[in-house]
Backbone as a printed PyTorch tensor [residue, N CA C, xyz], in Angstrom:
tensor([[[ 49.9530, -18.6740,  91.1220],
         [ 50.1160, -18.4020,  89.7220],
         [ 48.7500, -17.8790,  89.2030]],

        [[ 48.4170, -16.7780,  88.4290],
         [ 47.1320, -16.3560,  88.1100],
         [ 46.6200, -17.2760,  86.9350]],

        [[ 45.3540, -17.4120,  87.0060],
         [ 44.6610, -18.0950,  85.8940],
         [ 44.6450, -17.3060,  85.1380]],

        [[ 44.1600, -17.9000,  83.5530],
         [ 43.9570, -17.0470,  82.5960],
         [ 42.5820, -16.2530,  82.5760]],

        [[ 41.6990, -16.7310,  83.4940],
         [ 40.5800, -15.8630,  83.5510],
         [ 40.7800, -14.7260,  84.4330]],

        [[ 41.5170, -14.8390,  85.6510],
         [ 41.8160, -13.9250,  86.3070],
         [ 42.7960, -12.8060,  85.5380]],

        [[ 43.6030, -13.1570,  84.6260],
         [ 44.3530, -12.3190,  83.7100],
         [ 43.6140, -11.2570,  82.9250]],

        [[ 42.6760, -12.2090,  82.2800],
         [ 41.8730, -11.5350,  81.2610],
         [ 40.8800, -10.6110,  81.8020]],

        [[ 40.4860, -10.7770,  82.9630],
         [ 39.3390, -10.0210,  83.5290],
         [ 39.7390,  -8.9990,  84.5770]],

        [[ 41.0500,  -8.6730,  84.3970],
         [ 41.7280,  -7.7240,  85.4530],
         [ 41.3300,  -6.2910,  84.9950]],

        [[ 40.9300,  -5.8500,  85.9080],
         [ 40.5390,  -4.2530,  85.4810],
         [ 41.5920,  -3.1970,  85.8640]],

        [[ 42.2420,  -2.8200,  84.8080],
         [ 43.3460,  -1.8540,  85.0280],
         [ 42.6850,  -0.3180,  84.8130]],

        [[ 41.9140,  -0.2350,  83.6020],
         [ 41.3140,   0.9410,  83.5940],
         [ 39.8140,   1.1100,  83.6800]],

        [[ 39.3330,   0.2370,  84.5250],
         [ 38.0880,  -0.0990,  84.9980],
         [ 37.0850,  -0.3810,  83.8440]],

        [[ 37.6900,  -1.0260,  82.9780],
         [ 37.2200,  -1.6780,  81.7260],
         [ 37.3660,  -3.2450,  81.6330]],

        [[ 36.2140,  -3.8510,  81.3970],
         [ 36.1260,  -5.4820,  81.3570],
         [ 36.5590,  -5.7460,  80.1530]],

        [[ 37.5390,  -6.8530,  80.2420],
         [ 38.1470,  -7.2210,  78.7650],
         [ 37.4830,  -8.6630,  78.7300]],

        [[ 37.0440,  -8.9500,  77.5180],
         [ 36.7240, -10.3610,  77.5460],
         [ 37.7610, -11.4120,  77.2530]],

        [[ 37.5110, -12.4620,  77.5500],
         [ 38.8690, -13.5850,  77.2420],
         [ 39.0870, -13.6610,  75.9310]],

        [[ 38.1170, -13.3630,  74.8110],
         [ 38.4600, -13.0900,  73.3860],
         [ 39.1080, -11.9970,  72.9450]],

        [[ 38.9230, -10.8600,  73.7550],
         [ 39.7470,  -9.7000,  73.5310],
         [ 41.2440,  -9.6290,  73.8680]],

        [[ 41.2750, -10.3950,  75.1580],
         [ 42.4080, -10.8330,  75.6680],
         [ 43.3750, -11.4510,  74.7080]],

        [[ 42.9200, -12.6110,  74.1180],
         [ 43.6630, -13.7800,  73.1630],
         [ 43.9850, -12.8430,  71.6900]],

        [[ 42.8680, -11.9700,  71.0910],
         [ 43.1430, -11.0890,  70.1530],
         [ 44.3250, -10.2300,  70.2870]],

        [[ 44.2950,  -9.5460,  71.4030],
         [ 45.0160,  -8.1590,  71.9480],
         [ 46.4450,  -8.8030,  71.9590]],

        [[ 46.7020, -10.2020,  72.8230],
         [ 47.9870, -10.7360,  72.8840],
         [ 48.5850, -11.2940,  71.4660]],

        [[ 47.7690, -11.9620,  70.8240],
         [ 48.1590, -12.2290,  69.6070],
         [ 48.7870, -11.4220,  68.5900]],

        [[ 47.8670,  -9.9940,  68.4090],
         [ 48.2970,  -8.9920,  67.6050],
         [ 49.4790,  -8.3600,  67.7890]],

        [[ 50.1310,  -8.4430,  69.3870],
         [ 51.1920,  -7.7800,  69.8770],
         [ 52.3490,  -8.6740,  69.6920]],

        [[ 52.0720, -10.0600,  69.6730],
         [ 53.1530, -10.8750,  69.1540],
         [ 53.5460, -10.8710,  67.5620]],

        [[ 52.3060, -10.8280,  67.0720],
         [ 52.5030, -10.9660,  65.4650],
         [ 53.1200,  -9.5960,  65.1260]],

        [[ 52.7100,  -8.4500,  65.6450],
         [ 53.5820,  -7.2080,  65.2200],
         [ 54.8260,  -7.4450,  65.4460]],

        [[ 55.5170,  -8.0710,  66.2810],
         [ 56.9170,  -7.9410,  66.8460],
         [ 57.4030,  -9.1000,  65.7830]],

        [[ 56.7090, -10.3010,  65.5820],
         [ 57.5850, -11.3880,  64.7110],
         [ 57.1220, -11.0940,  63.2300]],

        [[ 56.2950, -10.5740,  62.8680],
         [ 55.9060, -10.6910,  61.3800],
         [ 56.7880, -10.2950,  60.5470]],

        [[ 58.0120,  -9.6260,  60.9120],
         [ 58.9480,  -9.2540,  59.9410],
         [ 59.9370, -10.1410,  59.7650]],

        [[ 59.8530, -11.4270,  60.2480],
         [ 60.8650, -12.5020,  60.2200],
         [ 60.3410, -13.2690,  58.8000]],

        [[ 59.0560, -13.1140,  58.4160],
         [ 58.6150, -13.8490,  57.2810],
         [ 59.2810, -12.9240,  55.8590]],

        [[ 59.6120, -12.0370,  56.0890],
         [ 60.2780, -11.0700,  55.0620],
         [ 61.4880, -11.4810,  54.7770]],

        [[ 62.2740, -12.1270,  55.6100],
         [ 63.7680, -12.3510,  55.5200],
         [ 64.0320, -12.9870,  54.1110]],

        [[ 65.1980, -12.6320,  53.5810],
         [ 65.6710, -13.6070,  52.5310],
         [ 67.1100, -14.1950,  52.7330]],

        [[ 67.4000, -15.1890,  52.0250],
         [ 68.5710, -15.7100,  52.4760],
         [ 70.0410, -14.9810,  52.4020]],

        [[ 70.5490, -14.8480,  53.4970],
         [ 71.7560, -14.1950,  53.7840],
         [ 71.3910, -12.6940,  54.2290]],

        [[ 70.1770, -12.3740,  54.4320],
         [ 69.7030, -11.1960,  55.2170],
         [ 69.8860, -11.6250,  56.8510]],

        [[ 70.2310, -10.7330,  57.5100],
         [ 70.3810, -10.9920,  59.1070],
         [ 69.2550, -10.3630,  59.6220]],

        [[ 68.9710, -11.1380,  60.9080],
         [ 67.8810, -10.5660,  61.8350],
         [ 68.5710,  -9.7150,  63.1380]],

        [[ 68.1640,  -8.3550,  62.9660],
         [ 68.6980,  -7.9080,  64.1390],
         [ 67.5300,  -7.5040,  65.0550]],

        [[ 68.0050,  -6.6560,  66.4820],
         [ 67.1200,  -6.5270,  67.4320],
         [ 67.4530,  -5.2550,  67.9950]],

        [[ 66.6290,  -4.1330,  67.8640],
         [ 66.9390,  -2.8650,  68.4910],
         [ 66.9020,  -2.7150,  69.8570]],

        [[ 67.4030,  -1.8240,  70.3640],
         [ 67.2200,  -1.7210,  71.8680],
         [ 66.0270,  -1.3770,  72.4640]],

        [[ 65.0250,  -0.9260,  71.5500],
         [ 63.6890,  -0.6540,  71.7350],
         [ 63.1780,  -2.1910,  71.8560]],

        [[ 63.5970,  -3.0630,  71.4870],
         [ 62.9110,  -4.3280,  71.4480],
         [ 62.0680,  -4.6070,  70.0910]],

        [[ 62.5930,  -4.1540,  68.9300],
         [ 62.0410,  -4.4260,  67.9260],
         [ 63.1000,  -4.8750,  66.7850]],

        [[ 62.4960,  -6.1000,  66.1670],
         [ 63.3050,  -6.9080,  65.2330],
         [ 63.3400,  -5.9270,  64.0040]],

        [[ 64.4360,  -5.9660,  63.4680],
         [ 64.6030,  -5.5400,  61.8930],
         [ 65.4930,  -6.3060,  61.0790]],

        [[ 65.6170,  -6.1590,  59.7650],
         [ 66.2980,  -6.7840,  59.0320],
         [ 67.5390,  -5.9840,  58.5230]],

        [[ 68.6830,  -6.7920,  58.5470],
         [ 69.8370,  -6.2280,  58.2100],
         [ 70.3050,  -6.8380,  56.4980]],

        [[ 69.8120,  -6.0350,  55.8880],
         [ 69.7240,  -6.3730,  54.4330],
         [ 71.1010,  -6.9970,  53.9230]],

        [[ 71.3180,  -8.3160,  53.0060],
         [ 72.3850,  -8.6190,  52.6030],
         [ 73.1750,  -7.4640,  51.5140]],

        [[ 73.8700,  -6.7580,  51.9680],
         [ 74.6620,  -5.7460,  51.0800],
         [ 76.1100,  -5.3560,  51.5820]],

        [[ 76.6740,  -4.5970,  50.9560],
         [ 77.9900,  -4.3610,  51.1470],
         [ 77.7460,  -3.4800,  52.5430]],

        [[ 78.7480,  -3.6600,  53.5350],
         [ 78.8290,  -3.1060,  54.8510],
         [ 77.9690,  -3.7980,  55.7080]],

        [[ 77.3260,  -5.0540,  55.4240],
         [ 76.3510,  -5.7060,  56.4970],
         [ 77.1530,  -6.0060,  57.7200]],

        [[ 78.4770,  -6.6830,  57.2410],
         [ 79.2670,  -7.0160,  58.4610],
         [ 79.7010,  -5.7420,  59.5410]],

        [[ 79.8620,  -4.9110,  58.8550],
         [ 80.3300,  -3.6060,  59.6350],
         [ 79.3890,  -2.8650,  60.6970]],

        [[ 78.0950,  -2.9880,  59.7460],
         [ 76.8040,  -2.4500,  60.6030],
         [ 76.5210,  -3.3260,  61.7320]],

        [[ 76.6960,  -4.8090,  61.5440],
         [ 76.4700,  -5.6310,  62.7380],
         [ 77.2630,  -5.6180,  63.7830]],

        [[ 78.7560,  -5.2330,  63.4510],
         [ 79.9200,  -4.9680,  64.4590],
         [ 79.4380,  -3.5970,  65.2540]],

        [[ 79.1250,  -2.5160,  64.4450],
         [ 78.8310,  -1.4740,  65.2790],
         [ 77.5260,  -1.5600,  65.9990]],

        [[ 76.3460,  -1.9530,  65.5970],
         [ 75.3730,  -2.0120,  66.4410],
         [ 75.2960,  -3.4950,  67.4400]],

        [[ 76.7050,  -4.1370,  67.5890],
         [ 76.8400,  -5.0280,  68.5530],
         [ 75.8430,  -6.1180,  68.3970]],

        [[ 75.7600,  -6.5390,  67.1610],
         [ 74.6850,  -7.7110,  66.8430],
         [ 75.6950,  -8.8420,  66.4480]],

        [[ 75.3020, -10.2130,  66.7310],
         [ 75.7200, -11.2700,  66.4550],
         [ 74.8010, -12.4720,  66.4100]],

        [[ 75.4250, -13.8140,  65.7800],
         [ 74.4520, -15.0410,  65.7860],
         [ 73.9540, -15.3980,  67.0190]],

        [[ 74.9860, -15.1000,  68.2260],
         [ 74.6550, -15.5350,  69.5080],
         [ 73.3610, -14.7290,  69.7570]],

        [[ 73.5120, -13.5380,  69.7480],
         [ 72.5600, -12.8280,  70.1340],
         [ 71.1130, -12.7770,  69.2910]],

        [[ 71.1820, -13.1100,  68.0930],
         [ 70.1350, -13.6110,  67.2190],
         [ 69.3020, -14.7810,  67.6740]],

        [[ 70.0690, -15.6200,  68.0550],
         [ 69.6160, -16.7620,  68.8920],
         [ 68.8610, -16.4970,  70.0930]],

        [[ 69.5660, -15.6620,  70.9920],
         [ 68.5190, -15.3800,  72.1600],
         [ 67.5400, -14.5280,  71.9710]],

        [[ 67.5110, -13.5950,  71.0420],
         [ 66.3740, -12.7860,  70.7450],
         [ 65.1440, -13.8350,  70.3790]],

        [[ 65.3610, -14.6380,  69.1760],
         [ 64.4310, -15.5560,  68.9050],
         [ 63.8560, -16.4120,  70.1200]],

        [[ 65.0070, -16.7920,  70.9310],
         [ 64.2190, -17.7560,  71.8290],
         [ 63.2700, -16.8390,  73.0290]],

        [[ 63.7790, -15.5360,  73.2420],
         [ 62.9950, -14.7760,  74.0350],
         [ 61.4350, -14.5460,  73.4260]],

        [[ 61.4850, -14.1720,  72.0950],
         [ 60.0500, -13.7930,  71.4600],
         [ 59.5760, -15.0180,  71.3210]],

        [[ 59.9260, -16.2200,  70.6150],
         [ 59.2480, -17.1750,  70.6250],
         [ 58.7510, -18.1410,  71.7450]],

        [[ 59.3930, -17.8760,  72.9550],
         [ 59.1050, -18.4410,  74.0940],
         [ 57.5750, -17.7350,  74.4410]],

        [[ 57.8130, -16.5040,  74.3090],
         [ 56.3920, -15.7190,  74.5010],
         [ 55.1880, -16.3090,  73.5040]],

        [[ 55.7080, -16.4550,  72.0970],
         [ 54.3560, -17.0180,  71.3370],
         [ 54.2180, -18.3900,  71.7300]],

        [[ 54.9200, -19.3640,  72.2120],
         [ 54.5730, -20.5110,  72.4890],
         [ 53.7850, -20.7500,  73.8180]],

        [[ 54.0880, -19.7850,  74.9610],
         [ 53.0470, -19.5660,  76.1060],
         [ 51.8960, -19.2240,  75.7350]],

        [[ 51.6350, -18.2030,  74.5140],
         [ 50.3190, -17.8290,  74.2230],
         [ 49.7820, -19.0890,  73.4540]],

        [[ 50.5060, -19.8110,  72.7740],
         [ 49.6220, -20.9840,  72.0200],
         [ 49.4800, -21.7790,  72.8720]],

        [[ 50.1540, -22.1720,  74.0940],
         [ 49.6060, -23.2630,  75.0990],
         [ 48.1150, -22.5970,  75.7920]],

        [[ 48.2390, -21.2490,  76.0090],
         [ 47.1360, -20.7180,  76.7420],
         [ 45.9360, -20.8750,  75.8870]],

        [[ 46.1680, -20.7330,  74.3840],
         [ 45.0060, -20.7600,  73.4480],
         [ 44.5430, -21.9430,  73.3680]],

        [[ 45.3910, -22.9050,  73.2040],
         [ 45.1920, -24.5360,  72.7990],
         [ 44.2870, -24.9660,  74.3300]],

        [[ 44.7250, -24.5640,  75.4030],
         [ 44.0990, -25.0070,  76.6760],
         [ 42.8580, -24.3770,  76.7790]],

        [[ 42.5400, -23.0400,  76.3630],
         [ 41.2520, -22.5780,  76.0720],
         [ 40.4130, -23.2730,  75.2590]],

        [[ 40.8690, -23.5950,  74.0490],
         [ 39.9990, -24.2950,  73.1820],
         [ 39.7200, -25.8000,  73.5170]],

        [[ 40.7940, -26.2820,  74.3140],
         [ 40.0270, -27.6580,  74.7490],
         [ 39.2460, -27.6420,  75.9570]],

        [[ 39.2450, -26.8090,  76.4290],
         [ 38.5700, -26.5480,  77.9900],
         [ 37.1470, -26.0260,  77.4840]],

        [[ 36.9950, -25.3310,  76.5890],
         [ 35.6580, -24.6510,  76.3890],
         [ 34.6640, -25.5980,  75.5380]],

        [[ 33.5200, -25.5240,  76.0750],
         [ 32.3930, -26.5640,  75.3460],
         [ 32.5460, -26.1460,  73.8650]],

        [[ 32.6440, -27.1830,  72.9920],
         [ 32.6800, -26.8790,  71.2950],
         [ 31.6220, -25.8090,  70.9360]],

        [[ 30.3940, -26.1090,  71.5950],
         [ 29.3860, -25.4690,  71.2370],
         [ 29.3700, -23.9720,  71.2080]],

        [[ 30.2040, -23.2680,  72.1800],
         [ 30.4270, -22.0780,  72.4740],
         [ 31.4950, -21.3210,  71.4930]],

        [[ 32.3670, -22.2440,  71.1440],
         [ 33.5370, -21.5790,  70.1790],
         [ 32.8260, -21.9300,  68.6230]],

        [[ 32.3080, -22.9850,  68.4040],
         [ 31.9390, -22.9930,  66.8310],
         [ 30.6230, -22.4630,  66.6000]],

        [[ 29.7490, -22.3090,  67.6150],
         [ 28.2590, -21.8490,  67.0060],
         [ 28.1360, -20.3090,  67.6830]],

        [[ 28.3530, -20.0280,  68.9160],
         [ 28.0520, -18.8340,  69.6230],
         [ 29.2540, -17.6850,  69.3900]],

        [[ 30.3540, -18.3740,  69.3040],
         [ 31.4140, -17.3700,  69.2400],
         [ 32.4130, -17.5470,  67.9160]],

        [[ 31.8200, -17.1040,  66.8720],
         [ 32.6820, -17.5620,  65.7100],
         [ 33.7180, -16.7730,  65.6880]],

        [[ 34.1650, -15.6370,  66.5040],
         [ 35.2880, -15.1230,  66.4230],
         [ 36.6210, -15.7550,  66.3740]],

        [[ 36.4610, -16.7300,  67.1100],
         [ 37.4320, -17.7120,  67.2040],
         [ 38.0630, -18.5660,  65.9580]],

        [[ 36.9280, -18.7020,  65.1180],
         [ 37.2670, -19.1920,  63.7460],
         [ 38.2380, -18.2880,  63.1560]],

        [[ 37.9010, -16.9790,  63.0920],
         [ 38.6540, -15.8350,  62.4660],
         [ 40.0350, -15.7370,  62.8690]],

        [[ 40.0340, -15.6080,  64.5680],
         [ 41.3200, -15.7220,  65.0790],
         [ 42.3050, -16.6620,  64.7420]],

        [[ 41.8030, -17.9190,  64.8320],
         [ 42.5110, -19.1270,  64.2230],
         [ 43.1220, -19.1540,  62.9610]],

        [[ 42.2160, -18.6440,  62.0390],
         [ 42.6680, -18.6290,  60.6220],
         [ 43.7480, -17.3730,  60.6860]],

        [[ 43.7980, -16.1840,  61.1200],
         [ 44.7750, -15.4140,  61.4930],
         [ 45.9890, -16.0210,  61.7940]],

        [[ 45.7450, -16.7970,  62.6470],
         [ 47.1360, -17.4440,  63.2150],
         [ 47.9540, -18.4030,  62.2830]],

        [[ 46.9340, -19.0320,  61.5330],
         [ 47.4210, -19.8340,  60.4780],
         [ 48.0170, -19.2610,  59.6580]],

        [[ 47.6830, -18.1230,  59.2020],
         [ 48.1390, -17.3040,  58.0640],
         [ 49.4620, -16.8720,  58.7370]],

        [[ 49.4440, -16.4700,  59.8500],
         [ 50.7830, -15.7000,  60.3300],
         [ 51.9630, -16.7770,  60.4240]],

        [[ 51.4510, -18.1420,  60.5520],
         [ 52.4660, -19.2080,  60.7470],
         [ 53.0630, -19.3350,  59.4200]],

        [[ 52.1450, -19.5410,  58.5700],
         [ 52.3850, -19.6610,  56.8200],
         [ 53.3020, -18.4760,  56.5830]],

        [[ 53.2580, -17.5040,  57.0420],
         [ 54.2250, -16.4870,  56.5110],
         [ 55.5700, -16.5630,  57.3270]],

        [[ 55.4670, -16.9220,  58.3530],
         [ 56.5250, -16.9590,  59.1000],
         [ 57.6880, -18.1510,  58.9290]],

        [[ 57.1380, -19.2980,  58.5370],
         [ 57.9440, -20.3220,  58.0110],
         [ 59.2250, -20.2000,  57.0030]],

        [[ 58.6980, -19.7510,  55.7840],
         [ 59.6400, -19.4880,  54.8010],
         [ 60.8480, -18.4300,  55.3190]],

        [[ 60.6050, -17.4070,  56.0300],
         [ 61.4950, -16.6520,  56.4640],
         [ 62.4620, -17.1110,  57.5670]],

        [[ 61.8190, -18.3010,  58.4180],
         [ 62.7120, -18.9520,  59.4610],
         [ 63.6800, -19.9480,  58.5460]],

        [[ 63.1370, -20.4360,  57.4600],
         [ 63.8600, -21.3070,  56.5060],
         [ 64.8680, -20.5210,  56.0070]],

        [[ 64.6930, -19.2050,  55.7220],
         [ 65.6610, -18.5280,  54.9700],
         [ 66.8390, -18.2660,  56.0390]],

        [[ 66.4800, -17.8530,  57.2090],
         [ 67.3320, -17.4770,  58.5040],
         [ 67.9950, -18.7290,  58.7060]],

        [[ 67.7070, -19.8600,  58.6870],
         [ 68.3090, -21.0870,  58.9980],
         [ 69.3750, -21.3860,  57.7240]],

        [[ 69.1970, -21.0500,  56.5850],
         [ 70.1220, -21.1550,  55.3550],
         [ 71.0810, -20.2060,  55.5700]],

        [[ 70.9130, -18.9740,  56.2690],
         [ 71.8920, -17.6710,  56.3620],
         [ 72.9040, -18.3940,  57.3950]],

        [[ 72.6700, -18.9970,  58.1450],
         [ 73.7120, -19.5180,  59.4610],
         [ 73.7170, -20.9890,  59.3350]],

        [[ 74.1290, -21.6770,  58.1810],
         [ 74.3110, -23.2520,  58.2080],
         [ 75.1800, -23.9050,  58.9570]],

        [[ 76.2270, -23.0430,  59.5220],
         [ 77.3680, -23.6350,  60.1220],
         [ 77.1900, -23.3570,  61.7220]],

        [[ 75.9430, -22.5970,  62.2730],
         [ 75.8270, -22.4120,  63.5650],
         [ 74.6990, -23.3940,  64.1810]],

        [[ 75.2420, -24.2310,  64.4800],
         [ 74.2570, -25.2740,  65.1010],
         [ 73.1390, -25.0040,  65.8180]],

        [[ 73.5720, -24.2840,  66.8920],
         [ 72.6580, -23.7970,  67.9010],
         [ 71.4990, -23.0300,  67.4170]],

        [[ 71.5470, -22.2600,  66.5340],
         [ 70.5080, -21.3090,  65.8240],
         [ 69.6090, -22.2530,  64.9360]],

        [[ 70.4650, -23.3300,  64.0990],
         [ 69.5560, -23.8550,  63.0020],
         [ 68.9390, -24.7160,  64.0520]],

        [[ 69.3250, -25.4570,  65.0340],
         [ 68.5030, -26.1500,  65.9530],
         [ 67.0880, -25.4200,  66.7050]],

        [[ 67.3340, -24.4040,  67.0390],
         [ 66.6420, -23.4200,  67.5160],
         [ 65.5440, -23.3270,  66.5560]],

        [[ 65.8280, -22.9270,  65.2030],
         [ 64.7110, -22.7730,  64.0240],
         [ 64.0580, -23.6690,  63.7760]],

        [[ 64.6260, -24.7570,  63.7990],
         [ 63.9950, -26.2830,  63.5880],
         [ 62.8180, -26.4170,  64.6230]],

        [[ 63.4140, -26.2090,  65.8090],
         [ 62.3140, -26.2900,  67.0260],
         [ 61.2390, -25.1060,  66.8770]],

        [[ 61.7030, -24.2840,  66.4810],
         [ 60.3410, -23.0390,  66.3070],
         [ 59.3660, -23.8680,  65.2050]],

        [[ 59.8540, -24.3060,  64.1300],
         [ 59.0310, -24.4860,  62.9730],
         [ 58.1670, -25.8300,  63.2430]],

        [[ 58.8160, -26.7380,  63.9540],
         [ 58.1840, -27.9150,  64.4200],
         [ 56.8040, -27.3730,  65.4140]],

        [[ 57.2250, -26.6860,  66.1910],
         [ 56.3250, -26.0510,  67.4500],
         [ 54.9970, -25.2580,  66.7870]],

        [[ 55.3240, -24.4100,  65.4990],
         [ 54.2510, -23.7890,  64.9570],
         [ 53.4070, -24.6410,  64.1740]],

        [[ 54.1680, -25.9450,  63.4620],
         [ 53.2990, -26.6380,  62.5520],
         [ 52.5530, -27.5380,  63.8280]],

        [[ 53.1850, -27.7980,  64.8170],
         [ 52.3210, -28.7090,  65.9070],
         [ 51.1860, -27.9280,  66.3670]],

        [[ 51.2520, -26.8090,  66.5500],
         [ 50.1700, -25.8950,  67.0560],
         [ 49.1360, -25.6990,  65.9240]],

        [[ 49.3530, -25.7580,  64.4230],
         [ 48.2380, -25.4750,  63.6970],
         [ 47.6140, -27.0080,  63.8680]],

        [[ 48.3470, -28.0190,  63.8880],
         [ 47.5590, -29.4120,  64.0380],
         [ 46.5440, -29.5380,  65.1730]],

        [[ 47.1530, -29.1510,  66.2080],
         [ 46.2650, -29.1960,  67.6440],
         [ 45.0920, -28.4280,  67.3990]],

        [[ 45.4140, -26.9820,  66.9090],
         [ 44.1560, -26.0370,  66.7770],
         [ 43.2580, -26.5840,  66.0180]],

        [[ 43.8130, -27.2210,  64.7540],
         [ 42.7400, -27.7430,  63.7570],
         [ 41.9450, -28.9080,  64.3360]],

        [[ 42.6760, -30.0240,  65.1010],
         [ 42.0500, -30.8240,  65.6980],
         [ 40.8660, -30.6900,  66.6130]],

        [[ 41.1770, -29.4130,  67.5560],
         [ 40.0990, -28.9660,  68.4710],
         [ 38.6630, -28.1200,  67.5830]],

        [[ 39.1630, -27.8390,  66.5120],
         [ 38.1030, -27.1030,  65.6620],
         [ 37.8620, -27.8260,  64.4180]],

        [[ 37.6250, -28.9690,  64.4760],
         [ 37.4390, -29.7230,  63.1350],
         [ 36.1800, -29.5250,  62.4300]],

        [[ 35.2890, -28.9220,  62.6920],
         [ 34.1580, -28.3880,  62.3390],
         [ 34.5220, -27.5050,  61.1460]],

        [[ 35.4090, -26.7720,  61.5660],
         [ 35.8690, -25.5820,  60.6330],
         [ 36.4450, -25.9610,  59.2580]],

        [[ 36.8340, -27.0770,  59.2790],
         [ 37.4080, -27.5870,  57.9770],
         [ 36.4870, -27.8670,  57.0240]],

        [[ 35.3000, -28.0890,  57.5540],
         [ 33.9890, -28.4930,  56.6570],
         [ 33.8040, -27.0280,  55.8750]],

        [[ 33.6930, -26.8340,  54.5810],
         [ 33.3580, -25.7480,  53.8830],
         [ 31.7850, -25.4150,  54.3540]],

        [[ 31.3520, -24.1520,  54.3570],
         [ 30.0990, -23.7380,  54.6200],
         [ 29.2640, -24.2830,  53.5980]],

        [[ 29.6820, -24.1940,  52.4730],
         [ 28.6130, -24.8250,  51.2720],
         [ 28.5740, -26.2790,  51.5180]],

        [[ 29.3910, -27.0730,  52.3500],
         [ 29.2150, -28.7420,  52.3680],
         [ 28.7000, -29.0020,  53.7990]],

        [[ 28.1360, -28.1480,  54.3770],
         [ 27.8120, -28.2300,  55.5660],
         [ 26.3020, -28.6550,  55.7080]],

        [[ 25.9260, -29.8630,  56.2790],
         [ 24.5830, -30.3730,  56.3430],
         [ 23.7200, -29.5040,  57.0610]],

        [[ 22.5930, -29.5010,  56.9770],
         [ 21.6160, -28.7240,  57.8920],
         [ 21.8990, -29.2720,  59.5490]],

        [[ 22.1400, -30.6330,  59.4320],
         [ 22.1760, -31.0270,  60.9070],
         [ 23.3620, -30.3510,  61.4990]],

        [[ 24.7000, -30.0380,  60.7340],
         [ 25.6250, -29.5730,  61.4030],
         [ 25.3240, -28.1800,  61.8560]],

        [[ 24.3580, -27.2270,  61.1860],
         [ 24.1560, -25.9180,  61.4530],
         [ 23.0920, -25.9280,  62.4460]],

        [[ 22.3600, -26.8290,  62.6560],
         [ 21.0380, -26.7700,  63.3050],
         [ 21.0700, -27.8150,  64.4130]],

        [[ 22.2200, -27.9620,  64.9060],
         [ 22.2610, -29.2450,  65.9390],
         [ 21.4540, -28.9560,  67.1810]],

        [[ 21.4080, -27.9530,  67.7540],
         [ 20.6590, -27.3970,  68.8110],
         [ 19.1240, -27.0350,  68.8440]],

        [[ 18.7960, -27.1060,  67.4860],
         [ 17.3920, -26.4880,  67.3560],
         [ 16.2500, -27.3350,  67.8540]],

        [[ 15.0830, -26.8070,  68.4010],
         [ 14.1710, -27.5250,  68.8890],
         [ 12.9790, -27.6740,  68.0090]]])
């Protein structure tokens, strides 16, 4: 199995990719795929095109016929969610492992881009959760899907807690930081 470092530093176009660029690119690809879920309203259905793109089948006249015509179903929705969120969870695991294994000084002081990326992930999670709850309310009688959604929501919240624990200094507002926090390694 390849290590994260070997994946990140792989030279496909003879260009070097930093670990941060890998994390940012991977997150943006996942976000672009899943962000539409945050726009779901109750009774809207989530559908998946043959191109691998999620779209919303709005609750309106003909929704049932469209879903039959495009071969969409509750089971397929659950399978699509499983596939895409498995990818997201793998990314979260890699990201948390990186944060945990990297010296705090490097992430918090030298490379503040991780603070911004982590905040983007938090915002993404906060946008996703209401849409997931609306999807859950759309299928109250399909237990397999509602359990999958509950599991996804718990995992999203768990990621936020773990990332926040790894980056505790970021919780202190800039104006409240004492000079000792800002100048820890000054001579």
